[in-house]
TORKE-66123 format. One record per residue (C-alpha): x negated, y negated, z. Coordinates in steps of 0.5 Angstrom, whole numbers, plus 2048, in hexadecimal, padded with zeros to 3 digits. Example, Ala and Ser with C-alpha at 12.3 -4.5 7.8 and 13.67 -1.06 7.14 Angstrom:
2
7E78098107E580280E
REM end
This chain:
397
7F480B8257F180681F7F58008207F37FA81B7F17F48207EF7EE81B7EE7EA8217E97E48227E67E28287E37DB8297DD7DE82D7DC7E38277DB7E08217DA7D881F7DD7DA8187E37D68167E67DB8117EA7DF8157EE7D88167EF7D780F7F77D680D7FA7D68067FE7D08088047CD8048017C78008057C27FC8037BE7F58027B67F58097B67F180D7BA7F68127B77F98137B58018197BA8018157C07FE80F7BE8038147BF8098177C58068107C880680F7C780D8147CC80F80F7D180C8097CF8118087CE8188057C78178077C08158027BF8108017C18097FB7C08047FC7BD7FE7F97C07F87F87BE7F17F47C27EC7F27C77F27EF7C17F57F07BE7FC7F27B77FB7F67B58027FB7B78078027B68098057B781080C7B781380A7B181780A7AD8118107AF80F8147AE8158137A78148197A880F81E7A881581D7A18158217A080F8297A081182C7A080B82D7A780982D7A78028267A38028237A88078257AD8028227A97FC81C7A880081B7B080081A7B07F98147AC7F980D7B07F88097B27FE8047AE7FB8087A87FF8077AB8058007AE8047FA7AD8087F47AC8037EF7AC8097ED7B38077EA7B880D7E87BF80B7E47C580D7DE7C880A7DD7CF80A7D77CF80D7D97CB8137D97CE81A7DF7CF81F7DD7C98237DC7C481D7E37C681B7E57C48227E27BE8227E57BC81B7EC7BD81D7EB7B98237E87B381E7EE7B48197F37B581F7F87BA81A7FA7C181B7F87C38147F17C38107F07C58097EA7C98087E67C78027E07C97FE7DA7C47FC7DE7C27F67E47C17FA7E87C77F77ED7C97FC7EC7D08007F17D08057F37CD80C7F17CD8137F77CB8187F57C881F7F97CD8237F57D38207EF7D08237F37CF82A7F57D682A7EE7D98297EE7E082A7F57E18287F47DF8217F57E581C7F17E58167F67E38107F47E780A7F67E48047FA7E87FE7F77EF7FD7F67F37F87F47FB7F87F48017F47F48087F67EE80D7F47ED8147F57E98137FB7EC80E7FF7F08077FF7ED8017FB7EF7FA7FE7EC7F37FC7EE7EB7FD7EC7E97F67E57E87F97E37ED7FE7E37F57FD7E57FA8027E68028027E58067FC7DF8047F87DE8027F17DD8097EF7E380C7F27E78067EE7E48097E87E68107EA7ED80E7EB7ED80B7E47EA8127E27EF8167E57F58127E27F28137DB7F181A7DC7F881B7DE7FA8177D87F681C7D47F88227D77FF8217D77FE81F7CF7FA8257CE7FF82A7D28058277CE8018287C77FF8307C98068317CB80982F7C58048337C18068397C580D8377C480C8377BD80A83E7BC8108407C181583C7BC81183D7B68128367B580C8317B580E82C7BB8078297BB80A8247B580E8207BB80881B7BC8098167C180B8117BB8108167B88158137B481B8187B381D8187AB8248157AA8258147B282681B7B382881C7BA8258237BB81E8217B981F81A7BC82181E7C381B8237C281681D7C18198197C781981F7CC8128207CA8108197CB8148197D28118207D480A81D7D380B8177D780E81B7DD8088207DD80481A7DE8078177E480881E7E780181F7E68008187EA80581A7EF8018207F17FA81D7F17F681A7F77F78137F47FF8137F67FE8147FD7F880F7FD7FD80A7F980280B7FE7FD8098047FB8038008028007FF8048028067FD7FE8097FE7F88058067F88078037F880E7FE7F380D8037EE80A8087EF80F8037EE8158047F58187FF7F981C7FB7FE8177FC80481B7FE80A81780580B81A80780481880480481180780B81080E80781180C80280B80F80380480C8067FF80E8027F980A7FB7F980D7F57F48067F47F28047FB7F08017FC7E98068027E980B7FD7E78077FA7E18068027DF80D8037E080F7FD7DB80A8007D680D8077D78148057D68128017D080E8067CC81480B7CE8198077CB8158057C581480D7C481C80E7C481D8087BF81880C7BB81A8137BC8218117BA81F80C7B48228067B78227FF7B481A7FE7B481B7F77B58207F67BB81D7FD7BF8177F97C181B7F37C48217F87C781B7FC7CA8187F57CD81E7F27D08207F97D38197F97D68197F27D98207F47DC81E7FA7E08167FB7E08167F97E781B7FD7EA8188037E58118017E88148027EF8178087EE81180B7EB80D8097F181280C7F68138137F280C8147EE8068107EF8068107F78088167FC8088158038018148067FE81880B7FA8168117F381680D7F68128077F980D80C7F380C8107EF80B8097F48058087F380280F7EB80380F7EB7FF8097EF7FA80C7EB7F98127E57F980E7E87F38097EA7EF80F7E37F08127E07EE80C7E57E880B7E37E68127DC7E58117DC7E280A7DD7DB8097E37D88057E17D67FE7E47D67F77E47DD7F37E27DD7EC7E77E07E77E27E57E57E17E77EC7E97E87ED7E97EC7E77E47F17EA7E77F17F17ED7F37EE7EA7FA7EC7ED7FA7E57E67FA7E17E48007E57EA8047E47EA8037DD7E38057DD7E580B7E07EB80C7DB7E780B7D57E48117D47EA8157D57EE8117D07E88127CB7E98197CC7F08197CB7EF8157C57EA81A7C27EE8207C47F581E7C27F48187BD7F981A7B87FE81C7BD7FE8167C17FE8117BB
REM end
């Protein structure tokens, strides 16, 4: 049985990466009341005060407790509206990524606090380490930050925005090429079908290009144009559903769900996770599909060309998430096999190992874009889309 056990041992490694937390933070202008509310989301009584992404101090519950000395309830409530800077400790102690565990422990003894921030050499805030995690030692799991991922024909790709694990960059390009090929093939098949049907019905159906406008809003011609557009979209989505990407797509989502819920990454457990994920790019694709098809309906029936885009945009904004979730559940994922689930689990284990051994640091935006996998996917998709434009340039205009 393959089990995800991102457990660190004080005897096993001297790295502090596996202790890093994404703790709540407050800004200098935040009220004391908001600080107290934020404590409900954290298992400690101290929060860092961050300004322009830099650590400027700490505010702790022990200082706020002194407000209980105020007997007048109105005055006490008014005091809670004051900014946290009135309680902030400006004697800033912070942890550097290069510090060993023993150095961090000594710093906690000096600071006498339950939480310390980790900052780089320029003072930029990277996260926090809690004293309780140091005391727990080997029982502290690696807390992976917010994850992103992609499905490829060769496995699951995962990233935390800095590190990459699972499928390779070439596999990401192959995933983009697969999607591009499905787009191209669906349009080519529809075009070929129209040519064949034109001979059967002795009527040129190829005139119904994707930007066709029915003369005088003719209902029959408009309906034919809309049906062709919807058939093209449906054929593309069915091809995705039948491809290897769909199974790996499900495994990717289910693995991320399991990590975010703190579940063990065992195939039986991961298989019970939901296939749709709210951060999936399918939601954006679903919004684009919804908008494009609504626009095609407006063009086909020759609606008001000024109000049609606005109406399509409003409907898209209202339903794009629900439509994207529907697409994920029905068409862009399918139940993952054991092999596909293990691809997601192995990618997560690899990412956890890299994260544990990688020092905390600020990630440059260029690195985040690269780790998202979008550039590699687009690079793979471009040749297929270029071929489509060459073959059907007049029809898809």
